[in-house]
N, C-alpha and C positions, 0 to 999 in steps of 0.2 A: 280931387274930383273936381269935374268940371259942374260946380251948382247942382242942384237939388232935383232926382228924377222924381219928377212929381208925378207923373201916372206908376212909376214902381210904387212907390213911397203909399198911395192913396189906398193900392191894391195890398200893400205891405198891414196899413191900418187896418182894413177892413177885418181881414184874417185874425190878426192880433184882436181886435176888437171881439170879433167872435169865438175866440177861445177861451179871451175873458170872463166872458157870459158865461162859456159852457162851465169853466174854474168853480164859478160861486154856485151855480147851478147844481154842481156836483155833488156840493152837500146834503140835500134830499136825495138822491139818487140810493136806492137800498138801502138807506140810511134807518138805523136800529133806534128800539126806544129809548135805549141808554147808550148815546155815543161818549160818553164820558171814561173811555179806558184805550189804553193802546191799541189794542184789538182793531178796536173801529176807527179811531181816527190816526193811529198809524199803519196799519196792515189792513185798513178798507171790510173791514166784518172778515178776514180770510172766506172772503166768499166768490172770488174771481175764478168763472170758467174759463176752458180753455182759449179761445180767442182774447178774450180782456187780456188775460194774464198774458197771450201773446205780444198782443200791442204792447203792452205795460213793459215787459221784459226788452224788448225790440224799441223801444223809446228810450229807455233806462240804458241799456246797454251803445246803442246807435245816435250817438248823439251831435250837436251842432258843432263841436268841435270835431269828428269823427269826418264829419262832412265837410269840414273846412282844413282840416290838420293831413288828413291822408292822400287827398289828391297833393296838397301840397307839399307834402314829403315826396312825392315821382316829381315833381315840376322841378325840386330841387335837388334830386340825389339817384333819380332814374328807377330803375325795376326794384332795387332794394329796398323801397318803400312799400313794396306790396306783402309784405311780413305781415300788415292786417289779417290778412286772407286766411295765408296757412293756419294762422291760430285762432280766427275765427270757425275756422273750419276742425281742427284739434278739439277746440273745449267742451265741443256737444256731445261726442262719448266719453268725453273725462267727467262731465257734468252728470252724465247718464247712470253714473255708477254709484253717486252721493247723494244728488240732490233730493230724491225722494225718499231717503233714509233722513234725511236732515228736517225735512217737512214731516216725516212722521214722529218725531221723536220733539218734534216744535211743538207739534199740534197735544202728542198727549201730556206734557206738561206746560203749555203755554210758552213759549219761549217766543221773544218778540227778537232777538237779535243773535249774532253768533258767540257773543261772550255769553249771554244767558246758558246757550248749551254748553260753553266751555267750562264754566262754573258747576252746572248741576253736574256734569261729566265728573271731571277731577277735582269737584272739590274744592276748586280756590279762588279765592276774590283775587289773589296777586297775578295770576295768568288769565281771569276773565277780565282782569282791568289792560293789563299791558294789550290784550287785543282788542276793545274798546279805544283807548290811546291811538292806537296803531291807525283801527278804520277812523277813527275824527281828522286825524292828521293827514291821511290819503284821501280822504274826501274833501278835506277845504280846496287843496286848490287845485282840484277838478270843477267844483264849483264855479272855481272864477273862470274856468275856461269857457267855459259856456255863456258868461258874459262876455270874454273876450268875443268870442263866437260870433253875440247879436253884436257888439260893437263892430265888428268887421263888416256887418252889413250895415249897417249906419252909416259907417265909414265910406262905403261905394256911392250909397246913393245921397250922399253929399248934405247928409243930416248933421246939424251941430257946430257948420261949420270949418274953418281950415284951423291948423296947429295954431295961429293967433289969436284967434276967438276966445272972449272971457273964459273959464275953466265950466262957469256953470252953466251957460250957455249951450257948450259943446257937450258935455255931458247929460243933460236934461233930460236926452230921450232914454237913453242907459238908466236915470233916475227912477224915469216914469215904469219900467218894463221890471225893475227890480219892486218898485213897489206895490205894483197888479200883480206880480208872484208870490210877494211875500202873503199879502192878502187874503188870496185865495188859497194857499197853502193852508195858511193862519185857519180860513173859516173851513174847508172842504179836507183838509188829509189825505191821505192816497187817494181817494176817488178822484180829486180834480185833474190830476195828472193819468190817473187811467181814463179817463174820460177824453181829455185832451190828445191822447196818445192816438186815438183815431185817424182824429185831422192830420197828427203830425206825420203821421206813418205814410198815410194817403198820398199827401202833398208828396213829400219824398220818391213815393214810388212812380208819380203822375214825372217830376220833375226829372228823375232817372231816367224815365224811360223816354222821355221826347229827347233828354240831352245828348243819350247815344245813339242815336238815328238824325238828330235836325244838327246839332254841330256836324257830324264828320261827315254830310252833305255836303255842307256852306264851307268847310276844308279840304273837300276834294276828295274825301274817302279815308279810311284807314292807314292805306299805304302811304298817304302822303301825311297822315300823324306821328308814327312811327318813325319815317324817315327823319323829319323835322326833329324829332327827338334824339335818336339819333346822333344826328350831324350836330347839335347841341352839348351834348355827353360829349362826344369823342372829340371835340375842338377844344372843352375842359380838362382834356385829359383821363376821365374817367373811364376811356376804354367802350363806350357804347350804353345801349341802354343796361345789358345783365351788370349784376356786380362782379368785383372784379373774383377770382378764387380765393384768395386772403380773405375775403369779406364772407366767404359762405358757413363759418361756423358763428360769426358775429349775427346774421342772417337767421339762422336755426335755432340758436340758444334765445337769441330774441323772438322766437314765434314760439317754443315750448313753454319760455318762461311766461311770455304774455298772456297764454293761456290757461297754465296755472294760476295767476294772479285775478284774471279778469272776474272769477264768481269768490273772489275771498272781497270783494270790495262787499261794503254793506246795504249799499245800493240795490246790488242784485239779488242779495238775499231780501232786503223786506219787499223786492217783487216777488221772490220766489214765493214766501210765506204767505205771501196775500192770496194765492189759490186754492182751492175750496178740497181738493183731495191731492192725494199721492199720484194717481193716475192722469190729473193735468198737468203734472210736473214732467213725468213720462212724454207725455202727448208732446210737449213745448220741445223737450228738445229732438224728438225728431223732426216738427218741423221748422226750428228756429233757423237751421242753416239757409233758408232762402234768404236771412238777410247776407247774409255771407255774397250771396248773387250779387245782391242788389251791391253789397261792398266794391267786390270786384270790379263791377262796370261803373260805380263813384270812384274809383280809383284812377282808370282810363283819362278823367277829365284832368288830371295832372297835363298827361303827353297833350291833349288838346289845346292846353292853355298855354303848350311851350310853342305847338302849331300855329296858334293865331297869334302867336307875337304878344303875348302879356308880358307887360314889363313892369314889375311892384317890385318897391324897397323890403315891403314887410310881404313875403311868401305864402302870410296865414289869408292875403287879400286877391291871390291870384283866381280861384275861383269863384267869390262873388264878383271880378273885374270880369274874368271868362261869361260869366251869365248877363250881365249889363251890358259886353260887349256883341254877344252873340246873339242872343233875343230880342225879342219885340219888347218894347217897356210895358206892358199889362205883363207877359208870358214872366219877366225880370221878376215883376214884385211874387208872383206866384214862388218862383224858387227861392226868393229872400225870405218870402214868411216860412216856406220849408224850412230852410235856416234857424232865425227867430227863434219857429215852434221848438224846432229841435232844439234847442237850448232852454225852452221854458220847462219843459216835461221834465226831463236828467238831472236838471238843478233843484225841480222841487222834491223829486224823490231821494235825491240827496241829502238834501236841508232836512227833512222826515229823517232819514234813516243815521245819519249823523246826531241830530236831537233824541232819540228812541236808546241812543248807543250811551250818552252821556246821561239820561236820565234814568234807566234801568241798572246799568254798572258803574256807575259815578253816584251821581245822585242818593238813586234808593241803598244802593250798595255799602255806601261808606260815609253818606250824609244825613240819610233821613231812612232807615230800614221800615219805618211803621208808614211810610208814604200810604197814602189812599189811591186807588185806582183813578179816582178822577182828581187830584192832586198829582199822579205820574204825566197823565195828560195835559193839563196847563203846564206844567214846568217844558215838557215837550214842543207845546205849541211855542213858548217862550224861547227856547234855543234855538229852535228851525228859524226865527227869524233874527235870532244873534250871528247865527252861521252865515245867513245868506249878507247880513252886512257886515261880516267881516270879510267874505268873498268881495264884495263891492269893494271896500277900503282896496284890500286886496290888488283889485284891477287897477281903479282911478290912481293910487299911490305907487305905482308902484310900475317897475319895466315888464311888457307882457313877456320878454322870455325868462324873467324868473318866474312868471308864473307855470311856465312850461315846463320849465327846469325841474320846481318844485312837484308836479304834476307827474314826471317822469321818475324823479326819487320815491311819490307816492307810491309806484308802483314795485320798485323796488322793497318796498317798505312792507306793503301789504301783503306779498308773497310771503313774509317768514312767517305768516298767522296758518298757513298752511298745514302743518305738521299739525298742532292741536286741532284745529276743529276739521280736518279731513281724517289724520292719523284718529283722531276721538271718536269718529262716525265706524269707525273698522275693529279696534284694537282699544283696549283700558290697558296694557304692557306698558305704552311709554309714563313715566313718572312724570308727575306734574313739576317738581323742582327742574328736571333736565329739559321740559318743554321751553320752560323759563328760561332756563340759561341759554336753549340753541337760539331762542327767540333773541335775547340779547347779542348772541354773538353774531347773529345775521344782522341785527340793525345796526349793530356798529359796523362790522366790515363794511356792509352797503352801502351806510350814508359816508364812511371817509374814505372810499375808494369811487364813491359817485363824484364828491366832492376833488378828489385829488386827480380827475380824469378832463383834460379839455371837451368840451363841446363843441358843435361846429362854430358856434358863433362866439363862445366864450372860453374862459381857462378852466371852469370847472361844470360840474354836471354834465359830464357824458355819461354815458349808460353802458357802454361798452369797453371793456380793458383784456388785459391779457390774462390769463386763466391759470393760476398758481397750479406749476408741475408738466401741463399739456404744452403750451408754447404759442396757443391758439388765442386770437381774441375772442372771448365770448361774453354774451349779459349779463354785466356785473348782480342783477338781481338772482341769475339764478347759482352763481355762483357763491352769492350768499345764501341760497336757499339748500344747497349741498353741505354745505360750512354746517348750519342748523342742523341739517338732520345728522349731520355725523355726531355732533356734538350732543342733540339726544339721545342717538344711542346709545352711545360710548356712556354715558353719566346716568341714561336707565339700568344698563348692566350694573354698574359700579352701587347704585343706590338702592337698586335688588338685594346685591350683594350682601350689603350692610343693614338691609331691612329697614330702609327709610320710610315712613309712616304714609301712608297714601291717603288723600282725600276722602270723602264718603260719596260714592256712585249714586245718584239719585235714579240713574235709568235703568232698566231693563232689557235683555235681549230682547224682547215683543215689540218695544217700544219703537224700535226701528223698521217697523213692517208694518205698525197701527196705519190704519185710514179713518176717514171721517165717516163716525159712525158704528165704529167700533167699541166694543164693550170697555168703558172706560176712560174713552178718546172725550176729554171733557173740553171742548174748544165754544163751549159758551157761556164758559167761565171768564172772566175778565182777569191778565195776567199776574196782578195783586196777588191771586188766591190759586188760580189753575200751579201745580207744581208744587206749591208747599205742602208740608209733613201734611201725610195722611189725605191727600188731593189724589194719588193716583195709584 
């Protein structure tokens, strides 16, 4: 890059400082008298209404990596990269059917994580541990990619110097951003990203609205943009904008598998359980598709980067470079701030979600069964710091493509928790041992097949491969999921036939329809006591 863009950097720093102040002030926002429990630190007191939950979920799901990677995929591969748009459309009718049930039973019993629910539903700490480990493994590279998004913006602004600069000076801006994120997450918990999400999403909507009008005007209109993109992919032998016929199965299965996986991620559930009522969740499933509209417009930036003649060795820099080339310096700073803050919000939620999983389902279940609510909160705060440190080391010490590959692998992994979580919300028929075996088969097959499949840049970690018995190319995660379900169903039939012992189900059918204020819904208890024997 050609030196530091001083104006853009000044605007970026202004917004960064503003959200940092908001992050620390969030500790006082709706603060409870006793904040030393995971309901308060990790779930914001379970008190967020419709609009706060909407901004929080939007900030959670539509990340800096989304802002950078979706149009980068369009820039590199054409319309095949649009699979992200239909999958975010598919996901909302899906979650309308099960998220309200998960909210209800979690509020009834004080569950903080999906593993809490799985343990309570199936009476199996082993299955709960499997879900927890999967969630942590899938979340870690996702956090790392948020830092990659910040780093991409800093690179384009020229901050940190060139490749030959001393490593400490080069990475100092990222270290500062990480330190600030870690500090206000530790202090304010989920309230920090909830408050900052208002700024993040407002900036993103403004940038997309301006970009979708201003950039096409500068480039001669959408006809010229699509024509330039079509010429590029035709010359490259890709047949034009649309994916080839043989890619249709891959496109469809990738969209469906991604839709099934999205709300299996711990950070999605953490944001969901922070809402104050079942009705808030139902409302959000109807208004969250507004983000899908934004995502569709955002994806078009990939074609605009082609028409603008953007040339970058790392495709992740295509959109930040487009903004710097097209916008006035001051608005470039606004756009970069939207991406940077778009990394801070989900990174905070993800680290909290991973920390809650470790604390509740590893530390408390296996190491300190008698841990108090205060001790749980302290451990979760410390683990949230360690998770972010791990992500930072991952970003600074490894090739960025490794982080991307592990994130894609994380999607395959997290999908394997679907039968235990969603299946458990609707039926007790599945046997706990069958669910554990199905999970293991899905994890092993998905990991092996992904490692054995070349990606666009490496010999390993592709996400589409031949579907056994069909002869089509499909998403590895969905194939692994189908194997998972088949094994679970078959083994359940066998285990039921031999009368293998079930675990104790601590939930009742009425728990899945309970709402805040219903008799017996003890939302004022800390998680360490709510849901204990005799507590419901």
